[in-house]
Every structure is written in structure tokens, then in C-alpha cells.
C-alpha angles and dihedrals in degrees: 000000000000092000091045092057091050092049093050091048091050093050091050092051091048092050091052092047091059090065090065093070098092102099097042134102120253091258092052092046094050094045093048093044091050090050093049094047092045091049092052093047092047093050093049091046090051092048094047094048093044092244132125108307095198091047090052091048093050094047091045092049092053093047092045094049090051092048092048091052093047090048090052092051091050090051090050090052089054089052098248 
């Protein structure tokens, strides 16, 4: 139950943080969105497997931010 509360709180914070993306460039939006999504997935993955929720969130955030940045660069190469 304790991990579930932490996970729900983390998801709520991440959801609210996505609303702050309005004044950012496309690169910043995609990187931040990737980090937020990765953090949520990592936290849930950690909770489901019984591992460290905060460790999963941190690793997921790093991977998501990297993926968001790479995606942005690919979109720029396409001319979008």
C-alpha cells in the first residue's frame, strides 16, 4: 500500500508538470514529455516488480528524456 501511494503521487505530479510545456520550444517540449512519460513508466515498472520505485522513475526519466530528444532531432531532419 505504501508503494502504491507513492506511485499515485508521482503520477499526479508528472501529469501536472506536463501542463507547463506551453512556452517551450519543440525540442524542450519533446524532451520534457519524454522524461515525464519515462518517469511514470519507470515508477510503475518498479512498483509492479517490487523494486525501487524512485530508482525506476529516475532511470525511466533519463531514458525518456534521451528518447524525446532523439525523436525531436529525427523530426527536424524530416523538416517538421
